[in-house]
N, C-alpha and C positions, 0 to 999 in steps of 0.2 A: 553488606556481605559480598565478598568477591566470589561469584559463582561461575567463573569461566577459567579455571586453572589449567585445564587439560587440552582445550581445543583452540586456544587463541594464542598467537605468537606474542612475544614481548612488544613488538612494534604495534600490533593491533590492540594490545591491551592499553598502550599509551593513547591510542585514538579513542577508545571507549572511555578512559578516564578523563580525557579532555572534554568529550561530549557530556559526561556526567557533571563535571564541574561547570560547564556552560549552562546546562539545564538548571542547576542549583542557583547559579548566579544571575542568569538572565531571564529565565522563564518562571521559576517558582514564585518569585516576588510579585509577578503580574498575572499569573494564570487566571485569577478570578476576574480579571478585566478583559480577557481576550474575546469572550463571546459577545461583549457589548462594544467591541472596537470596530464599529461599522465602517469607518474610513480606513481601517487597517493601518493606522499610524504606528501603534505599538508592534503589531505583527510584522509589518514591513521592516521595521527597525531590527527585529530579531532575525528575520530572513537575510537582511543585508549582512549582519554580523556572522551568520552561518556561512554566507557566501564568501566572506573574507577568510573564514577558516578552511575554505576549499571543499565544503560539503557538496556543492552542486557541480563540481568538475566531473568529467567523464573521459575515459580513455579507451582506445581501441584495444581489443584483445589481439593476441598473436594471430596473424592472418591464416596460419595453418590449423588453428583450433576450430573444431566443429561447434556450431551454435546449439548445443544440446543441453547446456546447463548454465547456471548463473555465474560460474567461475569461482576461484578460490576465495573471493572476498565476501561471499554471501553470508557466511556465519557472522563475520564482523558487522556487515550491513544490518543484519537482523538485530544484533545486540544494540547497535546504535539507534535503530528505530525503536526498540523497547525503551531505551534510556530517554529518548525524546518524548515518547508517549507517556512516560511517567510524569512529565511536565505538562505537555499538551499534545494530544494525539493528532490534532489537525496540523500542527507544525511538523510533526513526524511524518505524516502522510505526504505533505508537500515535498519534503526531502526525498521520501521513498519513491514517489511517483516520478520524480525527475529522473532518477536512475532507471526506473521501470520503462519509461517511455523511450529512453535512449538505448536500452539494452539491445534491441534488434540491430541497430546500426553498429553498436560497439562490438557485438558478437560476430558480425559478418565483416568487420573492418571497413565499413562504408565511409571512406575518408571524406567524401564530398559532404555527407550529412554532418559528420562530426566537425569538420572545418566550418560548416555553416553555423552550427551551434556555437562554436567558439567565437566566430565573428559577431554573432548576435550578442554574445556576452560582453564584448568590448564596447557595445553601445548602451547596454542596460544591465543594472545590477540590483537584485539578483536576476539572472536569466534562467527561466524555468522551462521544463518540457512537460507536455501533457500527453497522456495515452487515451485517445478518443475511441471508445469501443461501443458502449450501450446506445441503443436507438429508441425512438419514441414507440415504435411498434415491436412487440416481442420481448423487450427487456433482455433477460438473461438467456434467451434463445441463442443469441450470438455465441455465448460461452459454451453452449451445449453441443460442441463439435462432434462428439461420438455418435449422437443421435441425429443431428440435423445437418452436419457436414458443411456448414457455412452457407446453406441455401437461404437462410433468413436474414442475411446481411443485405440491407437495402441501399446502403451508400455505395454508389457505382463509381468506378474508375475506368475510363475508356482511354486507350492510347490513341493520340492524334499526332502523328509524326514523332517528334522527340519529346512530347509533353503528355502528361496525364491530365485528363479533364475529369474533375470530381463533382458529383452532385449528390445531395442527400442531407441528412441531419444526424446529430449525436446528442444524447442526453446525459447529464450529470457528471461528465468527466471532471476529475480534480484539476485545479489550476486553469480551468477554462476562462478565457478572456483576461488571463493574467500571464500565462506562459508565452514565451517567445516562439516556441516551435511545437507542432502537433504531430504525433504519430497516429495516423488515421487508419482504422481497420476498414478495408474496402472489399468489394466483390467486383471482379472484372467481368465475370460471366457466370450466372447462377447454374447453368448447365454443367459447368466444370466442377461444381461443388468445392471440395477443399483445394483443388488446383487453381481455383479462381480467387482465392483469398490473397489479398495484397496489403502490405503495410507500407503506407506512403507518408512521407514527412511534408508538412505544409507550414511555412513561416506565417506568423500572425498577420503581417502586413500584406499578404497576398490578396489581390483583387478577387471579389466574390465570396470572401470569408467574412462571416458576421456572427454575432453572439446575442443570446437572450439575456434576461436579467439574472443577477445572482440569486440563487435559491436561499431562502431563510430556513435553516434547518434546526432540528432539536439541539444539535451539538456540533462541534468541530467547525466553528465559524472561521477558524484560521485557514481552513481548506475551502476555497471558493469553487462552487459548482454552477455551471450555466449551460444552456443549450448552445450547440454550435451548428451553423448552417453553411452549406456548400452550394454555391450557385455558379456553375461553370468555372470552378476554381482550377487554375492551370499551374502546374509545377513541372520542372524538368523530369524526364524519364529516370534519371539517375537518383532521384529522391526516393525511389522505392528501396526498402530495406535490403531485399535480396532478389529472389526469383520465384516462379511458381513452385509450389511444393515446399520449398525452404521457408517461405514466409509463413506457411501454415505451421511448420514446426516451431518457428520463432513465436508465433501467436500462442500456441499451446504451452510453450515454455513460460511465457509471460503469465499465463493463467496459473500455472503451478507456483511460480515465484510469488505472484500476488497473494496467493492464499497463505503461504508460509510466512510472508511478511505481515499479513493481517494478523496472524497468530501472535507474532512478536509485538505488534501494536496493542493487541488486547491484553497481553501479559503486562505490558508497561502500564496500562490503565489500572489493571488490578493491583499492581505493585504500588502505584501512587495512592490508590484508595486504602490499601492495607497500611501503608505508612501513616496515613492520616488517622485512621481509626485506632492504630496501635498507640499513637501519641495521645489521642483524645481519651481512650480508656485508661491510660496511665495517669492522666491528670484528673479525670472526672471521679469524684468520690461518691460512693453509694454505701450506706450502712457502715460508715466509718473506715472504708478501705477503697483503694482504686477499683474501678469497675472491672478491669481485667483480672483482678485477683479473685473474682467470683467464678465459680466453676462453670456456670452456663456461658459466661462471656469467654472464658479460656477455651472451652470446647469449640465455640464459634470461630475464634481466632485461629485455632489449630486447623480446623477444616479449611479456612481461607488460605492459610500458608501452604497446606498440602496441595490444594488445587493450583496455586501459583507455581510451586516448584515442579509439579508433574507436567503442567502445560509448557513450562519453560524447557524442561528436559526433552520433550517431544519435538518442539519446533527447532531446537538446536540440533537434534539428531537428524531431522529432515534437511535442514540447511547444510549440515555436514555431508550428507549423502549427495545432495545436489552439487556440492563443491568438489566431489571426487568422482569425476565422470568415468574413470577407468575401473571403478569398483561397483558402480550402481547403474541402474537403467537411466536413460536420458530424461531430462526434465519434461520433454514433450510426451513421454510414455504415460499410459494409463496407470501404471504402477506408481509413478512418482506423483501424478496428480492425485491419486488416492491418498498417499501419505500426507501430502500438503493439505488436502481437504480434511483429513483427520485432525491435523494440527489446528486448522482454523475453526472447525466446528467445536472441538473440545475446548480450545482456549477462549472462544467467545462465550460459550455456555458457562465456563468457569468464571470468567470475568463478570458476567451478569450475576452469578451466584455471589461472588465476592462483594460486588457493589451493593447488592440487595442486603446482604448481612451487615455490611458497614453502615448502611442507612438505618437498619434496625438497632444496632448498637449505639448509634448516635442520636436516635430519636428525632425530635424536631430539628436539632442542629444539622442532621443529615441532609435536609433539603434547603438549607440556607447557603447561599452561594459563597459567603465568606469562609465556609468550612470545606469547600472544594469537592466533597464526596459526590454531590449531585451532578457535578460536571462529568466525572468519570462514569457515573451511572448512565448519563445521556449518551456519552461518546461510544461506549462499548456496544450499545444496541445498534448504532449506525454501522460499526465494523461488522457485526454479525450479518447485517442485511445486504451488504454489497458483495460483488463477485458471485452472484447467483444465490446468495443467502444459504441458510442451513439445508434447505431441501435439495437443491441442485448438488450441494456438497455431498449429501447422503447418496445420491445417485452415483456420483463419481467415486465415492468410497466403495460402493458395491461393485462397480466395474473393475476395480482393482483386484477383485477376488474371483469374479466369474462374469461371463458375457451377458450382463444385464442390459435389456433393451426397454426403453420407455415406451409404453403403449397408451 
């Protein structure tokens, strides 16, 4: 089904079709192997092919543009992420996080950082970026800026002459110990609260930067997560994304964008599971006719389809709003964080419902890896839990409608 007729240009439609064909050709035949690809041989081959397609490239926005939204490509980026997640959400997240980490530099036109990423890409393919945010203490407290104002960010960045000196640790970031470049959420001075938040880029080979072991997760093994440690890490002053105050806006924008993109990934998982169960129930015969011809199965399939279509419609609406900065509030506003949080919460709850029902319709085949549904079932729960999980999302939804304060 072509469900993007009104909001995607012909050029962007070609991009989506190219990615859809890539997923069907390169990911679908091996998706059942990816979670056991411990050495990332298959996964790295897929990532290199995506790099050859230009998926990991990034460009600077017009220098006159304000960094308050994701830009006109967010709708297409979300659709691409959905298409990739239909095959493997982990690969989709690796691609999405790359743009997410580089968005602050791109939005402010930080040429030195963008040139650095390009030079790193000439030495390594694929060259990825990582957005390092969560910390061992406090977890999603860092993302709860309306209540905590950046005071709980323990990774410190101190200016020493023309260099930032960074000390601290980060937990769980995507592409850790894989990426070439790290956008690190730091605090320069806790007493300055939001004015002290800084986004500073650190190349992987910088002295004092080290990593923990790769985490073994329930799902999404294509996306590697590990702890990151900063021990007097020094980088040039110009590697900061922007300046005090503006970095906070960029951080808030990334939280909003991350949530709407998470919704797209969840919809992709639900779509992949739905396609599997639709095929299975068309082939599986019960009482002399295909399973999906029985009314109870038809009703379940209809409920799944309704959830997918409505979740998709909302994330596309929010992505459209974020792409039209002249008509809607900026991405760093509580109003847009609210809308993106609605998208993520609804889409992940929908995807959990869809994968649960798919498992029920397929019976014991649902939890056998060769039938794929159990993979989507595992992946969507992980999507629900990151970026503050459903509960912080609910706080941010409430704040979009009235001045709610966590007590």
